[in-house]
N, C-alpha and C positions, 0 to 999 in steps of 0.2 A: 504494499500500500504506500502510495507516494503521497507525501504532504506538500501542499502548496504553500509557498512562502510570499509574503507581501502583504499589503494593505488594501482595503477597499478605499474607494473615494470619500465617502463618508468619514472614515477613520483619518485619512489624511486631512480632510478639511477641519476636522475638530482639532488635530494636532496643531495645524497652522494657526487656528483661531486662538488656542492656548498660547503659542508662542507670541502672537501679537499682543495678547492682552499682558502677558509678562514683559515684553519689550516696552510697551506703553507705560507700564507701571515703574519699571526701571529708569526710563528715561525722566519721567517726573521727578523721581527721587533725586536722579544725579542732576538735574537742572537746579533744583531747589538748593542742594549741596553747594553748587557751583555760585549760585547767587549769593549764598550767605558767605561763602569764602572771599567773593569779591567785595562784599560790604566790609567784611573784617579787614581785608587788605588794604581798602580805601582809607578806612579810619585810621588804621596803623600808618599809612603814608602820610596823611595829614597831620596826625599827631607828632610824627617824627619831624614835619616841618616846623611846626610850633616850637618843638623843644630844641631843635637845631638853631633857630633864630634867636630863642632866648639865651641859649648858651653863647652864642656868637655875640649878642649884646653885651654880656657880662665880660667875655674875653676881649672884646675891643674898647671896652669901657665907652660904650656909644649907644645912643638909642637907636633900635631898628623896629621895624614894623612889617606886618603882612597886610596888604591892601587886597581886598577881593572885589572883583569887578564882574559884572553880568552883562553880557553880550551876545546876540544871536544864539538865544537860548542855552548859553553855557556859562558857567562861573570859571573864572580863572583867578589865580593870585599872583602878586609880584611883592619882592622884598625891598624895603627901601631903608636908607640910612639918614638919621636926623643930621642936618648940616648947619643948623642955626642955634642948637642947643635948648630948644624948647619941646623936644620929643618929636617923634614922627606925627605928623598931623595932615589930615585931608587938605587943608587949604595950603600948606607947604607943598605937598604932593601937586596939586593943581597948579600952583604958581611956579613950579620947577625949582624950588629950594631944596627939598629932600630928594635925594637922587636914588634911582633905581639901581639895585644891585643885582638882582635876579628876577627873571620872569618875561613875559608871564608864562605860568605853568598851569595845567590843569589836571584832573584825576584821569588815571589810565585804566581804571577797572570797570569796563562795562558790564552791566548796565547801570552802575552806580553813579549817581550825580549829586552834586550839592543841590538841595531843593526839599521842599515840603509838600508838592502836588500830590492829590490823592490819597493822603494819609489821614483816615478819620479816627486818629486815636488821641488821647489826652495828652498835653504837654506835661512831661513829668515835673517841671519846675513851676507850673501854673495849672493845677489839675481842672480848673474851671474853664480852660481854654482848649481848643483843638490845636494840635500840632500844626495843622494846615493854615492856621489863622495868623501865625508869626512868621516874620522873615526868616528866610532860610540862613542868612548870616547877620547875626545880631550883636553888635558891641557897642560900648559907651559911645564912641565916635564911630558913626555907622560905617560897616564894611571894613573897618581898620582895627587890627589888634596890634597895639605898641608895646614894646618891651623897653624898661628902663635898664641902665647900666648895672642896677641892682638886681635885676631879674624879675622885677614886678611887672604886671601886665595890664592890659585894658581888659576889664571883666567883659565875658560874652560868650557866645556860643555859635557853632556852626552844624547844620543839620545836613546828613547824607541820606539818601534813600535809593532802594533799587525798585521802588514802586509799591512794594508790599511790606518791607522791613525797612527799619531806620537806625541810624546811629546819630548821636549827638556829641560832640566834642565841646566840652565846657571848659573855658580858660577861667581859673581863679585870679582876681586881680593881685592879692597880697603876695601870694607865692609864685605865680606863673605857672602853677601846675594845670596840666591838661588831663582831665577825666573824660572817659569814654562811657556812654550809656547807649544800650542797644535795645530795640523793640524787636522781639521775635515773633511777632504776630499775636501774642496774648498778654505780654507784659514787658515792663522795661527792667533791665537788669544793668547793674554798675560793673564796670571793670573788663568787659568783654572787647 
């Protein structure tokens, strides 16, 4: 008695359908992991920029600042040095007094961008307000984080998003320290 080997068309179709479902699920998990990794990398990159500029201000014994600009739906930043002893200021940048040292640069971690659009979550620093109602870049002197030669900074924050998750980099004025808070889709966490 000879046994036939092989599969029927319905069995093959069922197997292909199962493979398609598994591939679809795996792709979704992989995409979510890549987006999360991009958000963490972008927050780390920007935190590094703040920390480097702070250390450079201390090392040079001069005021330095990070100026953020929004143009053509993209945020960029440049680093400026105080030239007249009053700290890096928006009016001195505009008037050409404080000189640009680096820039402009932007984030390189697609799909992450500086912004708040589409995030219907509470602002962790003002729970009465939605994150989407605040500026993406917010400092005491709008869009400028200045560092003194002693390492102090302009108080403020920058929001990053991939459209579903968010990270906030918050700069403390007295210490110049940068803390990162992340929204994972259900709650805010400090230190990620």
